[in-house]
Backbone as CSV, one residue per row, in Angstrom:
resi,resn,N_x,N_y,N_z,CA_x,CA_y,CA_z,C_x,C_y,C_z
1,UNK,48.024,24.784,26.829,46.614,25.007,26.235,46.737,26.938,26.919
2,UNK,46.337,27.541,26.076,46.307,29.275,26.908,45.546,29.416,27.721
3,UNK,46.330,30.121,28.598,45.456,31.043,29.974,44.437,31.874,29.628
4,UNK,43.291,31.485,30.160,41.592,32.108,29.985,41.798,32.836,31.664
5,UNK,40.878,33.840,31.510,40.157,35.017,32.696,38.772,33.855,33.195
6,UNK,38.227,34.472,34.173,37.105,33.823,34.393,36.147,34.099,33.741
7,UNK,36.206,35.371,33.097,35.015,35.862,32.200,35.184,34.925,30.910
8,UNK,36.127,34.984,30.097,36.142,34.143,29.506,36.044,32.426,29.186
9,UNK,36.612,31.839,30.459,35.982,30.643,30.591,34.416,29.929,30.924
10,UNK,33.561,31.440,31.385,32.014,31.427,31.444,31.870,31.554,29.719
11,UNK,32.361,32.421,29.132,31.924,33.278,27.641,32.088,31.844,26.837
12,UNK,33.199,30.961,27.098,33.502,29.741,26.503,32.304,29.057,26.233
13,UNK,31.548,28.862,26.970,30.250,28.164,26.922,29.654,28.584,26.923
14,UNK,29.441,30.219,26.659,28.161,31.244,26.446,26.937,30.699,27.683
15,UNK,27.833,30.708,29.002,27.267,30.223,29.974,26.724,31.560,30.403
16,UNK,25.012,30.918,30.727,24.246,32.390,30.813,24.427,32.926,32.416
17,UNK,24.130,34.356,32.340,24.245,35.167,33.596,23.063,36.065,33.529
18,UNK,21.999,35.935,34.635,20.564,36.840,34.656,20.697,37.534,36.043
19,UNK,20.164,38.104,36.140,19.786,39.012,37.380,18.558,38.864,38.240
20,UNK,18.870,38.192,39.113,17.516,38.460,39.924,17.168,39.552,40.853
21,UNK,16.779,40.326,40.805,16.420,41.571,42.022,17.691,42.337,41.798
22,UNK,18.552,42.702,40.466,19.714,43.237,40.577,20.950,42.654,40.892
23,UNK,20.840,41.269,41.179,22.244,40.191,41.907,22.308,39.185,40.813
24,UNK,23.470,39.242,40.759,23.924,38.076,39.262,23.911,36.796,39.714
25,UNK,22.968,36.149,38.655,22.947,34.448,39.101,23.809,33.897,37.728
26,UNK,24.354,32.597,37.694,24.263,31.779,36.550,23.601,31.120,36.247
27,UNK,23.527,30.665,34.703,22.655,29.219,34.490,23.696,28.543,34.007
28,UNK,23.640,27.078,34.819,24.846,26.196,34.446,23.970,24.654,34.667
29,UNK,23.678,24.572,32.910,22.654,22.949,32.785,24.405,21.865,33.752
30,UNK,23.163,20.673,34.205,24.192,19.779,34.992,25.632,19.117,33.707
31,UNK,24.910,19.091,32.484,25.683,18.291,31.398,27.073,19.954,31.157
32,UNK,26.908,21.121,31.745,27.967,21.881,31.087,29.172,21.757,32.614
33,UNK,28.637,20.984,33.586,29.717,21.247,34.818,30.920,21.217,34.224
34,UNK,30.950,19.750,33.990,32.572,19.544,33.887,33.428,20.272,32.691
35,UNK,32.599,20.726,31.577,33.599,21.933,30.613,34.064,23.169,31.534
36,UNK,32.859,23.524,32.551,33.673,24.649,33.101,34.137,24.515,34.136
37,UNK,34.200,23.924,34.441,35.451,23.277,35.334,36.831,23.108,34.622
38,UNK,36.696,22.776,33.506,37.863,22.621,32.599,38.571,23.798,32.733
39,UNK,37.226,25.047,32.478,37.738,26.001,31.682,38.131,27.179,32.523
40,UNK,37.972,26.740,33.904,38.404,27.553,35.155,39.871,26.608,35.457
41,UNK,40.108,25.898,35.324,41.212,25.518,35.515,42.076,25.573,34.871
42,UNK,42.145,26.283,33.464,42.684,27.199,32.600,43.200,28.369,32.856
43,UNK,42.014,29.117,33.579,41.881,30.507,33.906,43.600,30.937,34.643
44,UNK,43.837,32.362,34.083,45.146,33.134,34.909,44.985,33.620,35.736
45,UNK,43.561,33.529,36.674,43.309,34.242,37.983,42.791,33.357,38.688
46,UNK,42.603,33.713,39.962,41.687,32.814,40.968,40.064,32.779,40.404
47,UNK,39.430,31.610,40.407,37.942,31.208,40.324,37.795,30.930,40.930
48,UNK,36.386,31.941,41.366,35.725,31.448,42.761,34.595,31.400,42.916
49,UNK,34.051,30.209,43.140,32.528,29.574,43.268,31.620,30.031,44.289
50,UNK,30.653,30.353,44.082,29.710,31.099,45.565,28.291,30.309,45.217
51,UNK,28.026,29.742,46.524,26.739,29.150,46.565,26.096,30.457,47.313
52,UNK,24.686,30.602,46.302,23.701,31.727,46.816,22.661,31.161,47.252
53,UNK,22.176,31.732,48.242,20.733,31.565,48.979,19.896,32.887,49.154
54,UNK,18.941,32.508,49.377,17.752,34.293,49.464,18.776,34.865,50.128
55,UNK,18.975,34.675,51.537,19.718,35.456,52.746,21.019,36.223,52.069
56,UNK,21.701,35.179,50.944,23.217,35.824,50.792,22.235,36.767,49.475
57,UNK,21.525,36.724,48.795,20.424,37.415,47.793,20.645,39.143,48.584
58,UNK,20.303,39.047,49.684,19.579,40.288,50.188,20.645,40.869,50.560
59,UNK,21.333,40.023,51.379,22.838,40.843,51.611,23.609,41.795,50.447
60,UNK,23.522,41.181,49.434,24.053,41.746,48.340,23.213,42.999,48.041
61,UNK,22.363,43.150,48.885,21.653,44.448,48.453,21.948,45.755,49.298
62,UNK,22.416,44.917,50.009,23.088,46.214,51.214,24.519,46.259,51.452
63,UNK,25.096,45.261,51.109,26.123,45.278,51.304,27.168,44.922,49.936
64,UNK,28.050,46.188,50.212,28.479,46.582,48.507,29.901,45.372,48.506
65,UNK,30.170,45.007,49.536,31.518,44.420,49.060,31.176,42.831,49.076
66,UNK,30.302,42.382,49.235,29.385,41.109,49.005,28.863,41.407,47.359
67,UNK,28.256,42.122,47.114,28.006,42.315,45.931,28.959,42.451,44.778
68,UNK,29.999,42.901,45.340,31.227,42.895,44.126,31.872,41.549,44.110
69,UNK,32.247,40.992,45.220,32.377,39.252,45.045,31.904,38.528,44.129
70,UNK,29.849,38.534,44.069,29.417,37.935,43.268,29.464,38.864,41.980
71,UNK,30.050,40.064,41.969,29.737,40.684,40.887,31.211,39.901,39.872
72,UNK,32.279,39.561,40.451,33.675,39.000,40.184,33.958,37.365,40.025
73,UNK,32.723,36.930,41.072,32.489,35.147,40.703,32.750,34.874,39.539
74,UNK,33.491,33.514,39.531,33.718,33.003,38.102,32.120,32.006,37.903
75,UNK,31.807,31.863,38.880,30.205,30.412,39.128,29.681,31.516,40.201
76,UNK,27.862,31.665,40.009,27.512,32.290,41.317,26.510,30.853,41.276
77,UNK,26.028,29.995,41.649,25.329,28.766,42.113,24.047,29.021,42.550
78,UNK,22.936,29.229,42.165,21.699,29.345,43.151,21.520,28.124,43.825
79,UNK,21.019,28.390,45.348,20.700,26.927,46.202,19.779,27.262,46.570
80,UNK,18.995,28.269,47.026,17.320,28.427,47.368,16.538,28.949,46.078
81,UNK,15.305,27.682,46.709,14.017,27.941,45.359,13.488,29.427,45.607
82,UNK,13.746,30.112,46.174,13.314,31.437,45.977,13.785,32.231,44.897
83,UNK,15.213,31.600,44.818,15.572,32.701,43.426,15.483,32.174,42.318
84,UNK,14.888,30.771,42.282,14.368,30.382,40.762,13.113,30.910,40.713
85,UNK,12.042,31.097,41.794,11.301,31.691,41.902,10.829,33.092,41.367
86,UNK,12.089,33.811,42.057,12.130,34.844,41.649,12.660,35.716,39.671
87,UNK,13.496,34.566,39.437,13.786,34.229,37.964,12.561,34.461,37.112
88,UNK,11.827,33.518,37.502,10.527,33.194,36.740,9.478,34.494,37.020
89,UNK,9.726,34.933,37.961,8.630,35.991,38.106,8.860,37.034,37.619
90,UNK,10.504,37.597,37.367,10.878,38.541,36.310,11.093,38.091,34.656
91,UNK,10.364,36.711,34.068,10.130,36.945,33.228,11.606,36.429,32.583
92,UNK,12.579,36.002,33.502,13.962,35.915,32.468,14.677,34.035,32.914
93,UNK,15.092,33.755,32.457,15.386,31.881,32.126,15.490,31.891,33.453
94,UNK,15.241,30.363,33.962,14.819,29.843,35.042,16.450,29.476,35.171
95,UNK,17.688,29.791,36.157,18.685,28.868,36.416,18.647,27.550,37.241
96,UNK,19.396,26.866,37.376,19.298,25.470,37.579,19.987,25.475,39.195
97,UNK,18.673,24.947,39.850,19.541,24.648,41.540,20.197,23.189,41.860
98,UNK,21.493,24.038,42.576,21.937,22.369,43.230,22.477,22.453,44.568
99,UNK,22.528,21.317,44.718,22.715,20.670,46.337,24.478,21.388,46.521
100,UNK,24.409,22.017,47.391,26.116,22.389,47.544,27.102,20.916,48.114
101,UNK,26.775,20.274,48.738,27.420,18.542,48.711,27.408,18.170,47.530
102,UNK,26.501,18.226,46.891,26.379,17.002,45.255,27.292,17.634,44.842
103,UNK,27.011,18.834,44.571,28.097,19.789,43.292,29.600,19.487,44.170
104,UNK,29.904,19.558,45.027,31.375,19.745,45.665,31.473,18.007,45.216
105,UNK,31.185,17.410,45.613,31.325,15.842,45.404,31.588,15.693,44.032
106,UNK,30.716,16.110,42.786,31.008,15.989,41.474,32.148,16.818,41.256
107,UNK,32.640,17.652,41.618,33.961,18.455,41.306,35.118,17.721,41.683
108,UNK,34.703,17.357,42.709,35.693,16.699,43.530,35.917,15.283,42.463
109,UNK,35.011,14.616,41.852,34.918,13.679,41.243,35.971,13.792,39.760
110,UNK,35.749,14.669,39.332,36.337,15.658,37.916,37.546,15.746,38.392
111,UNK,38.182,15.950,39.444,39.469,16.571,39.937,40.214,15.174,39.727
112,UNK,39.549,14.161,40.160,40.037,12.951,40.806,40.641,12.152,39.256
113,UNK,39.366,12.041,38.636,39.757,11.701,37.123,41.059,12.385,36.442
114,UNK,41.603,13.432,36.588,42.556,14.003,36.066,43.879,14.693,36.933
115,UNK,43.542,13.643,37.988,45.075,13.642,39.135,45.024,15.217,39.442
116,UNK,44.021,15.401,39.822,44.521,17.149,39.760,44.370,17.352,41.473
117,UNK,44.776,18.530,42.080,45.250,18.442,43.471,44.222,19.541,43.939
118,UNK,44.050,19.057,45.500,43.250,20.165,46.514,43.796,20.285,47.661
119,UNK,43.439,21.300,48.232,43.758,22.038,49.574,42.882,22.493,50.393
120,UNK,43.175,21.890,51.576,41.697,22.276,52.453,42.488,23.466,53.713
121,UNK,40.935,24.409,53.952,41.517,25.076,54.430,40.074,25.470,55.621
122,UNK,40.466,25.221,56.748,39.234,25.169,57.598,38.722,24.430,58.931
123,UNK,37.773,24.709,59.782,37.261,24.189,60.803,39.028,23.855,61.957
124,UNK,38.455,23.421,62.785,39.620,23.315,64.017,39.877,21.792,63.539
125,UNK,41.312,21.625,64.440,41.869,20.762,64.207,41.265,19.044,64.055
126,UNK,40.486,18.582,64.751,39.754,17.513,64.835,38.816,17.175,63.595
127,UNK,38.283,18.444,62.892,37.418,18.568,62.207,38.253,18.207,61.081
128,UNK,38.856,18.891,60.737,39.859,19.172,59.479,40.367,17.790,59.059
129,UNK,41.034,17.024,60.355,41.199,15.738,60.176,40.822,14.673,59.418
130,UNK,39.036,14.905,60.153,37.958,14.102,59.592,37.990,14.376,58.257
131,UNK,38.073,15.472,57.730,37.350,15.887,56.325,38.520,15.459,55.295
132,UNK,39.872,15.661,55.829,40.790,15.152,55.485,40.866,13.440,55.136
133,UNK,40.633,12.761,56.201,40.424,11.646,55.963,39.341,10.755,55.192
134,UNK,38.213,11.291,54.945,37.691,11.497,54.466,37.391,11.373,52.767
135,UNK,38.037,12.266,52.566,38.535,13.082,51.033,39.688,11.880,50.952
136,UNK,40.187,11.858,51.568,41.397,10.336,50.700,40.498,9.251,50.874
137,UNK,39.482,8.541,51.555,38.848,7.500,51.420,38.131,7.478,50.311
138,UNK,37.288,8.605,49.811,36.718,8.850,49.120,37.227,8.925,47.336
139,UNK,38.128,9.622,47.367,38.453,10.168,46.164,40.236,10.039,46.237
140,UNK,40.182,8.405,46.397,42.107,8.094,46.559,43.104,8.593,45.267
141,UNK,42.721,8.934,44.494,43.586,9.592,43.106,43.533,11.047,43.353
142,UNK,43.037,11.718,44.579,42.789,12.974,44.283,44.300,13.472,44.881
143,UNK,45.157,14.770,44.440,46.448,14.419,45.459,45.914,15.906,46.469
144,UNK,46.046,15.619,47.460,45.868,16.398,48.732,47.464,16.988,49.058
145,UNK,47.715,18.355,49.054,48.678,19.196,48.543,48.963,19.792,50.335
146,UNK,47.901,20.325,50.994,48.292,20.538,52.300,46.698,20.365,53.151
147,UNK,47.019,21.554,53.804,45.279,21.408,54.927,46.026,22.311,55.940
148,UNK,44.924,23.574,56.328,45.375,24.278,57.511,44.207,24.623,58.307
149,UNK,43.902,24.568,59.335,42.890,24.656,60.132,42.067,26.145,60.062
150,UNK,41.111,26.737,59.916,40.433,27.967,60.145,40.388,28.752,61.295
151,UNK,40.773,27.801,62.266,40.679,28.976,63.460,42.142,28.960,63.845
152,UNK,42.636,30.081,62.818,43.970,30.346,63.113,44.376,31.788,63.457
153,UNK,45.555,32.000,64.094,45.720,33.717,64.412,45.711,34.167,63.793
154,UNK,45.582,36.095,63.404,45.968,36.730,62.466,47.737,36.746,61.978
155,UNK,48.507,36.529,62.561,49.727,36.708,62.696,50.019,35.346,61.566
156,UNK,49.311,34.051,61.570,49.725,33.075,60.619,48.962,33.439,58.799
157,UNK,48.217,34.532,59.070,47.806,34.773,57.613,48.695,34.737,56.213
158,UNK,49.698,35.549,56.347,50.217,35.499,55.009,51.037,34.268,55.142
159,UNK,51.799,33.618,56.090,51.926,32.077,55.962,51.120,31.382,55.112
160,UNK,49.622,31.533,55.779,48.569,30.651,54.728,48.776,30.918,53.184
161,UNK,48.566,32.324,52.909,49.121,32.510,51.423,49.899,32.220,50.700
162,UNK,51.290,32.568,51.731,52.345,31.751,50.681,52.605,30.374,50.455
163,UNK,51.541,29.162,51.529,51.421,28.306,51.570,50.726,27.701,50.540
164,UNK,49.776,28.378,49.993,48.834,28.195,48.947,49.112,28.520,47.500
165,UNK,50.459,29.591,47.844,51.130,29.644,46.186,52.008,29.038,46.320
166,UNK,52.852,27.754,47.013,53.933,27.622,46.517,53.046,25.981,46.315
167,UNK,52.221,25.436,46.857,51.107,24.582,46.622,50.614,24.418,45.326
168,UNK,50.040,25.478,45.047,49.038,26.114,43.959,48.002,25.207,43.325
169,UNK,47.226,24.433,44.097,46.221,23.465,44.233,45.265,23.975,42.954
170,UNK,44.536,22.966,42.576,43.252,23.142,41.628,42.674,23.119,42.120
171,UNK,42.130,22.888,43.126,40.848,23.206,43.978,41.287,23.965,45.272
172,UNK,40.742,24.944,46.362,40.868,25.017,47.324,39.172,25.185,47.668
173,UNK,38.987,24.270,49.037,37.649,24.039,49.352,38.142,24.805,51.113
174,UNK,37.305,25.632,51.029,37.458,26.222,52.112,36.235,26.324,53.079
175,UNK,36.405,26.120,54.407,35.227,25.913,55.303,35.025,26.896,56.773
176,UNK,34.536,26.551,57.506,34.440,27.757,59.034,35.934,28.326,59.165
177,UNK,35.775,29.238,59.795,37.290,30.012,60.691,37.244,30.818,59.923
178,UNK,38.041,31.008,58.742,38.753,32.291,57.928,37.620,33.438,58.016
179,UNK,38.294,34.358,58.922,37.532,35.955,58.726,36.610,36.163,56.953
180,UNK,35.380,36.583,57.423,35.223,36.752,56.399,34.083,36.069,55.157
181,UNK,34.098,34.573,55.729,34.074,33.665,54.960,34.347,33.576,53.538
182,UNK,32.965,33.470,52.621,33.492,33.159,51.628,34.043,34.537,50.645
183,UNK,33.965,35.643,51.757,35.104,37.111,51.209,36.371,37.109,51.521
184,UNK,36.666,36.021,52.076,38.132,35.880,52.407,38.735,35.509,50.901
185,UNK,38.036,35.194,50.243,38.731,34.964,48.479,38.656,36.279,47.981
186,UNK,37.924,36.668,47.747,37.746,37.990,47.193,38.669,38.858,47.586
187,UNK,38.493,39.044,49.169,40.047,39.880,50.142,41.674,39.824,49.418
188,UNK,41.044,38.716,49.237,42.960,38.120,48.702,43.367,37.545,47.593
189,UNK,42.192,37.873,46.536,42.441,37.163,45.373,43.827,37.962,45.075
190,UNK,44.361,39.046,45.269,45.345,39.614,44.553,46.962,38.921,45.203
191,UNK,46.696,37.447,46.203,47.706,37.054,46.453,47.760,35.740,46.228
192,UNK,46.522,35.094,45.891,46.510,33.683,45.581,46.651,33.598,44.039
193,UNK,47.342,31.887,44.464,47.601,31.443,42.627,46.001,31.108,41.865
194,UNK,46.168,31.214,40.490,44.978,30.321,39.976,44.467,29.438,40.689
195,UNK,43.596,29.100,40.022,42.719,27.709,40.796,41.161,28.027,40.942
196,UNK,40.735,27.127,41.357,39.351,26.856,41.960,38.879,27.308,43.113
197,UNK,38.440,28.125,44.016,38.006,28.303,45.435,36.410,28.416,45.696
198,UNK,36.499,27.976,46.613,35.359,27.502,46.933,34.887,27.265,48.657
199,UNK,33.986,28.257,49.132,33.750,28.455,50.400,32.305,27.801,50.699
200,UNK,32.014,26.949,51.606,31.000,26.143,52.273,31.422,25.560,53.247
201,UNK,30.656,26.387,54.773,30.538,25.729,55.714,29.675,24.366,55.640
202,UNK,28.710,24.473,55.021,27.604,23.223,55.130,28.908,21.626,54.597
203,UNK,29.147,21.860,53.398,29.831,21.028,52.945,30.999,20.590,53.696
204,UNK,31.669,21.639,54.710,32.768,20.993,55.166,32.059,20.414,56.446
205,UNK,31.261,20.882,57.043,30.655,20.083,58.353,30.064,19.147,58.012
206,UNK,29.991,18.548,56.460,29.240,17.226,56.270,30.614,16.187,56.444
207,UNK,31.216,16.799,55.472,32.745,16.085,55.499,33.372,15.760,56.241
208,UNK,33.117,16.825,57.926,33.775,16.914,59.154,32.904,15.817,60.002
209,UNK,31.800,15.536,59.106,31.001,14.158,60.221,30.138,15.249,61.495
210,UNK,30.115,16.337,60.920,30.053,17.559,61.861,28.069,17.454,61.976
211,UNK,27.445,17.274,60.541,26.017,17.292,60.374,25.726,16.622,59.002
212,UNK,24.381,15.968,59.037,24.020,14.986,58.256,23.407,15.963,56.370
213,UNK,23.961,15.210,55.863,23.307,15.774,53.995,22.100,15.726,54.229
214,UNK,21.509,17.265,53.686,20.048,16.909,53.236,19.926,15.654,52.494
215,UNK,18.914,14.605,52.217,18.751,13.862,51.374,18.260,14.619,50.259
216,UNK,18.253,13.646,49.209,18.385,14.341,47.874,16.661,14.432,47.517
217,UNK,15.505,13.561,47.836,14.476,14.074,47.326,13.968,15.099,48.570
218,UNK,14.804,15.233,49.796,14.252,16.491,50.370,14.651,18.259,49.523
219,UNK,15.855,17.601,49.391,16.419,19.030,48.244,15.331,18.934,46.817
220,UNK,15.010,18.212,46.548,14.221,18.133,45.179,12.976,18.642,45.494
221,UNK,12.618,18.284,46.900,11.430,18.763,47.038,11.408,20.347,47.315
222,UNK,12.174,21.126,47.659,12.298,22.498,48.103,11.945,22.746,49.683
223,UNK,12.187,20.973,50.275,11.596,21.625,51.852,13.358,21.613,52.701
224,UNK,14.031,21.404,52.063,15.351,21.139,52.818,15.442,22.657,53.810
225,UNK,14.634,23.756,53.556,14.788,24.788,54.488,13.847,24.222,55.976
226,UNK,13.332,23.426,55.919,12.986,22.847,57.044,13.863,21.757,57.863
227,UNK,14.627,21.127,57.156,15.568,20.189,57.834,16.307,21.148,58.711
228,UNK,17.130,22.287,57.769,17.804,23.513,58.314,17.644,24.096,59.641
229,UNK,16.046,24.411,59.148,15.159,25.320,60.791,14.648,24.246,61.815
230,UNK,15.197,23.027,61.825,15.278,22.203,63.006,16.440,22.273,63.800
231,UNK,17.737,22.608,62.715,18.937,22.736,63.393,18.729,24.592,64.364
232,UNK,18.746,25.234,63.239,18.852,26.324,63.465,17.666,27.131,64.082
233,UNK,16.489,27.056,64.945,14.951,27.630,64.791,15.061,29.140,64.661
234,UNK,16.833,29.792,65.170,16.274,31.224,65.557,16.112,31.509,63.602
235,UNK,16.138,31.101,62.745,15.849,31.366,61.445,14.887,31.804,61.146
236,UNK,13.349,31.245,62.143,12.639,31.998,61.254,12.384,33.103,61.555
237,UNK,13.123,33.937,62.600,13.451,35.577,62.294,13.827,35.909,61.575
238,UNK,14.094,35.188,60.196,14.402,35.401,58.849,12.960,35.399,57.758
239,UNK,11.975,35.249,58.657,10.736,35.477,57.585,10.530,36.632,57.180
240,UNK,10.712,37.977,57.875,10.064,38.790,56.473,11.208,39.378,55.731
241,UNK,12.395,38.489,55.884,12.682,39.015,54.336,12.796,38.371,53.155
242,UNK,11.569,37.578,53.137,10.818,36.740,52.110,9.639,38.068,51.518
243,UNK,9.188,38.832,52.526,8.337,39.968,52.471,9.151,41.251,51.393
244,UNK,10.790,41.352,51.986,11.030,42.230,51.319,11.607,41.798,49.835
245,UNK,11.880,40.731,49.731,12.275,39.972,48.499,10.996,40.708,47.480
246,UNK,10.145,39.783,47.740,9.134,40.145,46.715,8.719,41.640,46.599
247,UNK,9.012,42.445,47.442,8.883,44.394,46.998,10.019,44.302,46.063
248,UNK,11.422,43.517,45.839,12.480,43.619,45.547,11.673,43.683,44.043
249,UNK,11.191,41.829,43.754,11.120,41.651,42.389,9.431,42.349,41.627
250,UNK,8.949,42.863,42.427,7.920,43.789,42.085,8.729,45.067,41.241
251,UNK,9.336,45.656,42.184,10.101,47.135,41.777,10.803,46.480,40.293
252,UNK,11.759,44.975,40.131,12.966,45.283,39.378,11.688,45.095,38.282
253,UNK,10.519,43.918,38.287,9.823,43.686,37.267,9.267,44.748,36.552
254,UNK,8.714,45.826,37.536,7.935,47.297,36.837,9.675,47.921,36.125
255,UNK,10.052,48.084,36.365,11.328,48.590,35.512,11.404,48.161,34.522
256,UNK,11.406,47.316,34.246,11.559,46.516,32.489,10.377,45.638,31.864
257,UNK,9.110,46.747,32.245,8.301,46.560,31.449,7.827,47.547,30.656
């Protein structure tokens, strides 16, 4: 089967992309996920999946590197309800919000059914070992081609890229550690083999048993931010961001009247 680019993988499904406050977001129906993953695996370039929260969307407004990463990403998946509100406010199609953990578990299940492969990058040694063990127990048919801690010295950077090129995994799950977090993929995409790449400290920490997953009913109610706030109370300082977000939405809506 011929290789495709990330954009061709999206276009083959007519996967919708809108802009919320000028930032790209994809509209991915639940029943399209398996087909878009299959298309991503045929891509001849790295296919990056990004989970987008409101804070990330606002970061893209002042960080050009982060915005460029979102523009290049194969799939930008909204996580915050505020992003859905923004799409409706701008009178655009409303994207579907996904729980990062459940999204990754679905993808791993799809890969296991096809006897595909996984590489783990992130966390400290004990955490990475737990992630490895939990993935092997849950997805015994998934081939784990390798793992490397995220807290590595800079002198190991080239060796990691070489290991990834030699292993050529179908999916690389990245967790805490690598410099620039999800931008690590964008910064190194010229040296990475084709495959799916996803950074999520949240998912990695759940698999490492460092934190509990948000219950599905809590996520569906949209009160998961309260769950996170109990763990990180200092995030209350981000509340003014909502005001800036509303102003941005008003500006972008007015531009298209």
